[in-house]
N, C-alpha and C positions, 0 to 999 in steps of 0.2 A: 504494500500500500504506500502511495506517495504521501509523505508528510510535508505539506506545503510550508508550514512554519519553520521547518528545520532545513529547508533548501537554501542554497547560496544564490540561486537564480531568481528569487522572487522577493520583491519589496512590497509589503502590504500597504494598501491605500486605506483611506477612511472608509470607503465602501466595503472593502474586504473585512476590515475590523468590525464594522457594523454587522455584516453578514455572519461573522464568527460568533458574535455575541447573540444575535437573534437565533442562530442554530443551537447554541448552548442552552438558551432559555427554552427553545422549542423541545429539546430533548429532556430537559429537567427543570420544571418551573420552581422547584425548591432549591435550586443551586444558589450559593452565596456569591457575592461579588468576588470574593477571594477565589472561590471555586471556578468562576468564569475566567478569572485572570490566569489561573493555572492551566485551564483547558485550552485557552486561546493564545497563551504566551504574552500576556500584557500585565502591566502593573495594576495593583488595586485602584490607584488614583486615576489611571487611564480608563479603566473599566467604569469607575464611578462617573466620570465625565460623559462617556458614551451612554450610560444608563440614563443620566439626567436628560441628555439630548433626545434620546429615543422616547423617553417618557413625555417630555414637553412637546414632541412632534406627534404624539398620539399613537405611537407604534407599540408601546408596552404599557401595561398597568402594573403598578406596584401596590401590593397589599401587605400591611404590617401583620405578621403572625404574632409577634410580641414586641417588646421594646427593642430587641436586638435583631431578630430574624425577619426577613422579608420574603415574599413570594412574588415571582415575576410571571406575567402572563402576556402573551402576544395578543394584541387586538386584531380585529379583522384587517385594519390598515397595516399592521405589523406583519401579518401573515402574507399579505399581498407584496409588501416590500421584500420579505424573505424570498418569495418565489421569483420576483423580478431579479434580485441579486443572483439567485441560483441559476436562472436562465442566462443571465449575462456572463456568468463564469463558464457555462458549458456551451 
């Protein structure tokens, strides 16, 4: 399997990073920002910025499970963006 984040021939763009985050949330809505960062190869603060941007854009909903834990959910608009990004990649 090709691991895109570990290749020397690929420089991720903002769209690719958004795609990576949307995919991580799509696969596991209970994932933490730290977990997303580990999965997609980004720092926690970078993930935080993308999460805020995606939330403000109406692509994801953030639900507080308790004071510390959050649950992320793709909106219909977020699912459409995910599919657009996936189609652009392939």
